[in-house]
N, CA and C atoms as a LAMMPS dump frame, in Angstrom:
ITEM: TIMESTEP
0
ITEM: NUMBER OF ATOMS
249
ITEM: BOX BOUNDS ff ff ff
-5.0000000000000000e+02 5.0000000000000000e+02
-5.0000000000000000e+02 5.0000000000000000e+02
-5.0000000000000000e+02 5.0000000000000000e+02
ITEM: ATOMS id mol type element x y z
1 1 1 N -79.404 431.514 -8.965
2 1 2 C -79.861 430.927 -7.951
3 1 3 C -80.737 429.794 -8.093
4 2 1 N -80.704 428.906 -7.688
5 2 2 C -81.645 427.672 -7.843
6 2 3 C -82.683 427.779 -6.749
7 3 1 N -84.053 427.398 -7.274
8 3 2 C -85.42 427.632 -6.722
9 3 3 C -85.317 426.216 -5.66
10 4 1 N -85.685 426.348 -4.267
11 4 2 C -85.412 425.229 -3.408
12 4 3 C -86.839 424.367 -3.823
13 5 1 N -87.587 425.029 -4.582
14 5 2 C -88.946 423.858 -4.98
15 5 3 C -88.568 423.407 -6.721
16 6 1 N -87.548 423.437 -6.909
17 6 2 C -87.037 422.953 -8.327
18 6 3 C -87.814 421.318 -8.793
19 7 1 N -87.275 420.609 -7.626
20 7 2 C -87.428 419.549 -7.833
21 7 3 C -89.235 419.082 -7.77
22 8 1 N -89.75 420.212 -6.882
23 8 2 C -91.574 419.725 -6.847
24 8 3 C -92.275 420.153 -8.07
25 9 1 N -91.793 421.353 -8.536
26 9 2 C -92.099 421.949 -9.908
27 9 3 C -91.598 421.672 -10.953
28 10 1 N -90.71 420.513 -10.971
29 10 2 C -90.469 419.951 -12.769
30 10 3 C -90.998 419.163 -12.954
31 11 1 N -90.734 419.084 -14.507
32 11 2 C -91.54 418.122 -15.156
33 11 3 C -91.34 416.579 -14.786
34 12 1 N -92.114 415.803 -15.031
35 12 2 C -91.689 414.345 -14.637
36 12 3 C -90.666 413.66 -15.406
37 13 1 N -89.75 412.891 -14.971
38 13 2 C -88.833 412.129 -15.543
39 13 3 C -89.125 411.238 -16.396
40 14 1 N -88.632 411.142 -17.649
41 14 2 C -88.925 410.155 -18.446
42 14 3 C -88.434 408.671 -18.017
43 15 1 N -89.142 407.913 -18.166
44 15 2 C -88.611 406.648 -17.67
45 15 3 C -87.532 405.852 -18.924
46 16 1 N -86.504 405.241 -18.117
47 16 2 C -86.14 404.307 -19.375
48 16 3 C -86.404 403.063 -19.469
49 17 1 N -86.666 402.79 -20.718
50 17 2 C -87.585 402.108 -21.557
51 17 3 C -86.766 401.241 -22.478
52 18 1 N -86.784 400.133 -22.332
53 18 2 C -85.981 399.499 -23.741
54 18 3 C -86.681 398.379 -23.99
55 19 1 N -87.486 398.302 -24.736
56 19 2 C -88.469 397.323 -25.102
57 19 3 C -87.728 396.304 -25.717
58 20 1 N -86.738 396.592 -26.358
59 20 2 C -85.936 395.4 -27.277
60 20 3 C -85.572 394.243 -26.114
61 21 1 N -85.484 394.26 -25.27
62 21 2 C -85.166 393.222 -24.142
63 21 3 C -86.392 392.28 -23.785
64 22 1 N -87.323 392.884 -23.781
65 22 2 C -88.533 392.532 -23.44
66 22 3 C -88.802 391.414 -24.924
67 23 1 N -88.598 392.201 -26.168
68 23 2 C -88.804 391.546 -27.356
69 23 3 C -88.044 390.195 -27.445
70 24 1 N -86.729 390.232 -27.004
71 24 2 C -85.803 389.581 -27.188
72 24 3 C -86.324 388.398 -26.237
73 25 1 N -86.305 388.281 -25.079
74 25 2 C -87.159 387.251 -24.324
75 25 3 C -87.952 386.767 -24.772
76 26 1 N -89.404 387.54 -25.29
77 26 2 C -90.305 386.602 -25.982
78 26 3 C -89.923 385.963 -27.13
79 27 1 N -88.953 386.226 -28.044
80 27 2 C -88.57 385.744 -29.202
81 27 3 C -87.719 384.409 -28.907
82 28 1 N -86.757 384.682 -28.005
83 28 2 C -86.02 383.249 -27.17
84 28 3 C -86.904 382.282 -26.596
85 29 1 N -87.82 382.86 -26.06
86 29 2 C -88.881 382.043 -24.982
87 29 3 C -89.48 380.87 -26.352
88 30 1 N -89.869 381.995 -27.365
89 30 2 C -91.062 380.942 -28.426
90 30 3 C -90.061 380.129 -29.027
91 31 1 N -88.858 380.521 -29.606
92 31 2 C -87.738 379.612 -30.03
93 31 3 C -87.499 378.441 -29.243
94 32 1 N -87.294 378.586 -28.074
95 32 2 C -87.016 377.254 -27.131
96 32 3 C -88.041 376.285 -27.074
97 33 1 N -89.492 376.984 -26.923
98 33 2 C -90.556 376.404 -27.041
99 33 3 C -90.792 375.547 -28.271
100 34 1 N -90.503 376.015 -29.211
101 34 2 C -90.667 375.168 -30.48
102 34 3 C -89.6 374.101 -30.611
103 35 1 N -88.722 374.55 -30.285
104 35 2 C -87.381 373.583 -30.749
105 35 3 C -87.536 372.437 -29.707
106 36 1 N -87.821 372.588 -28.536
107 36 2 C -88.195 371.608 -27.631
108 36 3 C -86.66 371.16 -26.748
109 37 1 N -85.877 372.192 -26.941
110 37 2 C -84.425 371.802 -26.43
111 37 3 C -84.622 371.923 -25.006
112 38 1 N -85.514 372.749 -24.353
113 38 2 C -85.351 373.015 -23.101
114 38 3 C -86.909 373.118 -22.508
115 39 1 N -87.115 372.93 -21.192
116 39 2 C -88.32 373.07 -20.593
117 39 3 C -88.715 374.26 -20.3
118 40 1 N -87.695 375.53 -20.419
119 40 2 C -88.15 376.718 -20.033
120 40 3 C -88.379 377.858 -20.69
121 41 1 N -88.934 377.29 -21.961
122 41 2 C -88.969 378.031 -22.965
123 41 3 C -90.706 378.928 -22.644
124 42 1 N -91.66 378.276 -22.554
125 42 2 C -92.702 378.914 -21.836
126 42 3 C -92.421 379.955 -20.616
127 43 1 N -91.656 379.598 -19.689
128 43 2 C -91.585 380.63 -18.699
129 43 3 C -90.279 381.63 -19.262
130 44 1 N -89.642 381.692 -19.896
131 44 2 C -89.078 382.815 -20.642
132 44 3 C -90.051 383.518 -21.211
133 45 1 N -91.113 383.18 -22.077
134 45 2 C -91.875 384.032 -22.895
135 45 3 C -92.684 384.6 -21.997
136 46 1 N -93.141 383.962 -20.954
137 46 2 C -94.106 384.737 -19.71
138 46 3 C -93.173 385.783 -19.128
139 47 1 N -91.902 385.485 -18.942
140 47 2 C -91.329 386.719 -18.52
141 47 3 C -91.055 387.722 -19.401
142 48 1 N -90.85 387.556 -20.551
143 48 2 C -90.569 388.77 -21.379
144 48 3 C -92.045 389.61 -21.754
145 49 1 N -92.85 388.807 -21.559
146 49 2 C -94.116 389.221 -21.421
147 49 3 C -95.006 390.039 -20.456
148 50 1 N -94.498 389.821 -19.546
149 50 2 C -94.561 390.623 -18.075
150 50 3 C -93.489 391.63 -17.9
151 51 1 N -92.556 391.386 -18.359
152 51 2 C -91.541 392.595 -18.675
153 51 3 C -92.287 393.82 -19.252
154 52 1 N -92.626 393.182 -20.883
155 52 2 C -93.34 394.051 -21.418
156 52 3 C -94.631 395.216 -20.837
157 53 1 N -95.438 394.251 -20.08
158 53 2 C -96.254 395.045 -19.548
159 53 3 C -95.799 395.926 -18.376
160 54 1 N -94.746 395.55 -17.52
161 54 2 C -94.309 396.834 -16.944
162 54 3 C -93.623 397.894 -17.385
163 55 1 N -93.176 397.598 -18.427
164 55 2 C -92.729 398.866 -18.997
165 55 3 C -93.665 399.503 -19.684
166 56 1 N -94.923 398.937 -20.156
167 56 2 C -96.114 399.743 -20.531
168 56 3 C -96.306 400.244 -19.447
169 57 1 N -96.724 400.136 -18.298
170 57 2 C -97.17 400.549 -17.176
171 57 3 C -96.579 402.047 -17.052
172 58 1 N -95.211 401.927 -17.157
173 58 2 C -94.332 402.932 -16.797
174 58 3 C -94.635 403.956 -17.807
175 59 1 N -94.56 403.763 -18.922
176 59 2 C -94.731 404.595 -19.963
177 59 3 C -96.171 405.472 -20.085
178 60 1 N -97.374 404.439 -19.522
179 60 2 C -98.587 405.157 -19.238
180 60 3 C -98.747 406.188 -18.098
181 61 1 N -97.939 405.962 -17.127
182 61 2 C -97.977 406.371 -16.004
183 61 3 C -97.021 408.141 -16.068
184 62 1 N -95.795 407.679 -16.926
185 62 2 C -95.1 408.868 -17.542
186 62 3 C -96.17 409.853 -18.289
187 63 1 N -96.942 409.32 -19.302
188 63 2 C -97.528 410.068 -19.878
189 63 3 C -98.837 410.9 -19.198
190 64 1 N -99.523 410.137 -18.257
191 64 2 C -100.524 410.754 -17.418
192 64 3 C -99.814 411.984 -16.651
193 65 1 N -98.62 411.598 -15.726
194 65 2 C -97.89 412.727 -15.161
195 65 3 C -97.398 414.139 -16.262
196 66 1 N -97.032 413.584 -17.319
197 66 2 C -96.623 414.497 -18.1
198 66 3 C -97.997 415.345 -18.874
199 67 1 N -99.083 414.864 -18.741
200 67 2 C -100.381 415.532 -19.161
201 67 3 C -100.577 416.505 -18.016
202 68 1 N -100.73 415.892 -16.773
203 68 2 C -100.994 416.432 -15.589
204 68 3 C -99.982 417.981 -15.451
205 69 1 N -98.586 417.613 -15.805
206 69 2 C -97.767 418.767 -15.497
207 69 3 C -98.243 419.769 -16.565
208 70 1 N -98.29 419.413 -17.862
209 70 2 C -98.36 420.18 -19.143
210 70 3 C -99.786 420.999 -18.714
211 71 1 N -101.068 420.487 -18.001
212 71 2 C -101.824 421.395 -17.477
213 71 3 C -101.844 421.954 -16.746
214 72 1 N -101.137 422.19 -15.638
215 72 2 C -101.328 422.764 -14.608
216 72 3 C -100.491 424.138 -14.877
217 73 1 N -100.802 425.008 -13.756
218 73 2 C -100.22 426.459 -13.618
219 73 3 C -99.857 426.174 -12.279
220 74 1 N -98.336 427 -12.246
221 74 2 C -97.737 426.967 -10.819
222 74 3 C -97.91 428.758 -10.565
223 75 1 N -97.955 428.801 -9.316
224 75 2 C -98.221 430.217 -8.869
225 75 3 C -96.778 430.491 -8.014
226 76 1 N -95.84 431.395 -8.919
227 76 2 C -94.824 431.115 -8.324
228 76 3 C -94.527 431.982 -6.755
229 77 1 N -95.631 433.181 -6.556
230 77 2 C -95.551 434.007 -5.639
231 77 3 C -96.055 433.096 -4.21
232 78 1 N -97.037 432.083 -4.295
233 78 2 C -97.566 431.41 -3.371
234 78 3 C -97.008 429.909 -3.138
235 79 1 N -96.265 429.4 -4.308
236 79 2 C -96.083 428.031 -4.315
237 79 3 C -97.393 427.246 -4.435
238 80 1 N -98.338 427.59 -5.516
239 80 2 C -99.541 426.539 -5.349
240 80 3 C -99.261 425.973 -6.599
241 81 1 N -99.754 425.058 -6.986
242 81 2 C -100.207 424.317 -7.953
243 81 3 C -101.636 424.11 -8.53
244 82 1 N -102.066 424.556 -9.585
245 82 2 C -103.653 424.49 -10.144
246 82 3 C -103.797 423.359 -10.864
247 83 1 N -104.541 422.776 -10.767
248 83 2 C -104.506 421.295 -11.856
249 83 3 C -105.812 421.459 -12.643
């Protein structure tokens, strides 16, 4: 039998982070800027850096949530969480 509170007291879900895409965008943007073939090089580089910042924020949020979960104690009798 599963608890109705299994989602509430479950550990946080790990975000799917693929930094390879952000790194590839930065490399392609720099290569396009240096070669001078296109004017979109700086925009591609900036988009890669912004995406890397978004991924970093997701990982930091997950790590904070996981640390809070690891420090919390769950009272199963009354369904309280003590942090």
